[in-house]
N, C-alpha and C positions, 0 to 999 in steps of 0.2 A: 492519578486522575482517571476517571472512567469515561467511556465514550459519550455518555449522556451529558457529562460536564463539558467535554470538548464541544459538543453540539450547542450547548447553551452559551458558551463563550463566543462562538462564531457569530451568533445573532447580533452581537454588538460591534463586530468588525466593519470597517468600510467595505462596501459591497464590491465583490469581484464578478467577472463575467465568465460563464462556463459554456464552452462550445460542445454540444451534444451531437455526435454522429449517429444518424438513423434514429431520430427521436420520435418518428411517427408510429408510435406503439402505445397502446393503452397503459401498460405497466410502467413504461418509461415516463409517460406524461403524468402518472400518479406521483412519481418521484418529484417531477418538476412542480406539480401543484403543491405538494407538501413543503418543498424547499422554499417556494415563494411565500407560502403562508407563514413559515418560520423565519422569514427574512434572512435566508442564508446567502442568496446570490441572485443575479440576473442570468438570463439564458439566451444563447443563440441556438436555435433549433433547426437542424438540417434534416430534410426529408421531403416526403410528399406534401405539397402545400395544402391541398384540399383536406387530407386526413388530419394534418396538424391543426388547421384552423377549426375543424370540427371538434377535435379533442379539447382544444383551448376553450371553445364555447361551452362544450359539455361540462367541463370541470370548473368553469367560471374563473379561469386564471386571469389575474390582472395583467392586461396588455402592456402596462408600463414596464413589466419585468421580463417580457419574452419578445423575441424577434424571430420571425420565420424566414429561413433562407431556403427556397425551393431547390430540390435536386431530383435527378431522374432515377437514381438507384442507390444502393447501399455503398458501392464503391465511390461514387461521386460525393456522397454524404461524408464519408471518411476523409477523402482528400480535401474537401472544402472546410471541414471542421479543423483539420490540422493546419491548413493555410491561415485560418482565423487566429490561431494561437501563434503561428510563426510571425504574422505581420502585426501582432499586438492588439488585434480586435477583441481577443479573449485571453483570459488569464489561466485557463485550465481546460484540459480536454477530458471528455467523458464518453465512454462507450455506451451507445444505445443498443438497439436490436441489430447489431452487426457482429460478424465473427471477429475474434481476436486477430486472426491472421490478416484479414482485410484491413483492419484498423492499423495494425503495426506496419503493414506494407506502406501505408500512407505516412506514418510517423517516421519511417526510415528513408523516405524520399530524399534523394541527394540535393534537390533544388529548393525544397521548402519544408523538409522534415525537421524534427525536433532534437536531433543529435547535438550535443555540445562537448563531445570528447570524453564523456564519462560512461561507465557501464550502466545500462538500464537494469534495475532489479525491482522486485515487488516486495513491499513491506505490508504486513497485515497486523492490526492490533485487535486483540480479543478481550472481551469482558467475559470471563468464565465464572459461573456461580461459585465454584469451589476454590477459586484462586483470588488472593486478596489484592491484586493489582493488575494493570494491563500486562498482557503477555504478547510480545511481538514475535512473529514468525516470518522468516525470510530464507529462501525465495521459493514461492509456490506457483509462480506464473511465467517467469521469463527465462531463466538460465537452466537448461535441462540437466546437464552434468557439469557443474562448474569446476574449473581448474583451481589450483591453489591461488593463482594470481587473481582470478575472478572472485574467489571467496573473500580475499582481502578487500576488494572493492565493495562487495555485497555487505560485508560487516560495516565498512565506513558509511555506506549509504544508510543502513538501518540505524546506526548510532546517531547520525544527524537527525533522522526522523524521530527517534525516541526522545532525543533532547528537545526537539521542537514542541513536544507536548509535556515537557517538564521533568523528564527523567534525566537528570544532569550527568550522572555517571552510570550508564546502563551496564548491567551484568550480562555478558554474552556467553552462552553455552553452545559450542560446536557439538552437535548431536551425532552419536555413533551407536552401534549396537552394544558396545562394551566401553568401559571407562579406563582401559589400559591401552597403551600404544602397542599396536601389533603391526610389524612391517608388512604383513600380507594384507592388511586392511588400510587402503589409502586414506580413507576418511579419518582414521585415528591419527595417522601421521600428519595429515593436514591440520587437524585440530591442535596437535602438539606444537606445530610450527606457528600457528596463529597465536597460541598462548605465549610462546617465547617472544614473538615479535611485539606483542603488547607489553610484556615486561621490560623490553628494551626500548620502549617508547616509539616504536615504528608504527603502531596503530594506537591512536590517542583517544582520550575522552571516554574511555570505557574500561571495564575489567573483563578479560577473557580467561576462561579456564576450561580446558577440555583435553581429551575427549570425555564427554559425559553421556551416559545413557539417559533416555528421557526421564525415567523415574528419579535418577540422582540429580537431574537439573532442576526439577520442580518440587521435589518432596524432601524436606529436611529429614524426615524419618527414614526414608530409603537411603539417603546419603549417609546418615549416622550408622545405620545397620551395616552398610558396606565399608565403613571406616573412611569415608571420603570427606576430607576437610576442604576449606577454602572459602573465598568470599562469594563464589557463584553457586556452589552446590546447594540445592534446595531453594535457591532464591533468584533464579534466572529471570531477567527481563526480556532477553532476546534469545530465541532458539534459532541457530543457524543449521538448517537441514542440509544433508549432503546432496540431495537430488530434487528436481522439481516433482517427480512422482511422489516421493515421500512427503514433501511439503504440501502437495495437493491433497493427498489422503488425510494428512493430519488436519489441514484446514477444514475439510468437509466433515471429518469426524467430530471436531469441536462444535461445528455449527449444528449438525444433525443429531449427534448423540449427547453432547454435553450442553446443548441449547445455549451456546455462547452467542453473544452479539459480536459483530466484526465490522471493522472499517479497514479498507486497504487501497493502495494506489501504487503506481510505478513511479519510482524516483530515478534521478540521473539524467532526465531529459530537460529540455528548455523550460518546461512547466510540468507540474504533476499530471499524470494520466490516471484517471479513475477507471480502472479496468475491472469492474465487478462482473460476476456471472449473470447471465440473463435470468437465471433462476433465483438469484438472491432476493431477499425480502426488501420491501420499500424502506424499512427502518435501517437495514444494513447499508443500503445504497446512500441514505442520508448521512449515516455515520462516516461512510467513505468520503463523501463530499466535505464534511466538516473536518475530518482528519487531514485531507489534502489542503484545505484552505488554511488550516493552522500552520502547516508546514511552510506555505508561501509566506505567511506573515512573519515567521521567526527566522527565515533563511538568512537574511542579512545580518541579524544579530549573531547567529551561530558562526557564520564565516568570519566575522570580526573577532569572536572569541578564540577561534582556532588560530 
């Protein structure tokens, strides 16, 4: 299923409410305008009241689908948006023109934050012109240098997300610089452990094989050339990157060099957190909303299946 298909499906879902922190920005309000036009969701908009109402009028946004909550600054916007999700007034949190650090500080607030005892991790789904299915990358936004224990949780989070959009048995490739286990390269050792845990049923609902270099994970020709067999080689659905830096570079390379479309959000919280870059296109922000809304809709089904 491609991102445009996910977007089309969401238009028929019962409408959820999205709390947007620091929504008082023309680019962000263009996203709200398009989301309302496409019938994706309703919005709680936190920010400068005067500017928000000017933008709503300028863009002719139907007032039935937006509600303005005045705030004094970006920090207050972040905290009030998080509170709205915490108390059930909104179903989803979205970053507007506020820094990630400010938003996450509010998300982690011990009194009204969105922790539920799981590891937060970011999952991004890419439509790449040269790849014949969605490619998921994790984690490019949350965990800087994940430990083996964190990688286990990151894999589980990404598998649940992939299954939410129809990939019932995702193929997971822990990415490294080489495809052999080298005791001096922790990434390869972690990949081998994840593979063995999967084979013993400790990580379920997916197939893990690694370590795999990037070419062997996504190209059958490369895998065959190097004599690498297995169910994941050349057919990966999920790329588990070893560090946030590598994930971030890969993410932006796909967007800017490969012209991929992308949707992504943080999972593991009380509700999905749409954490797009402020420089992301309107289209990719809409894909991120649709991706997160699909995950909400299927979460109960997946928990029951597990």
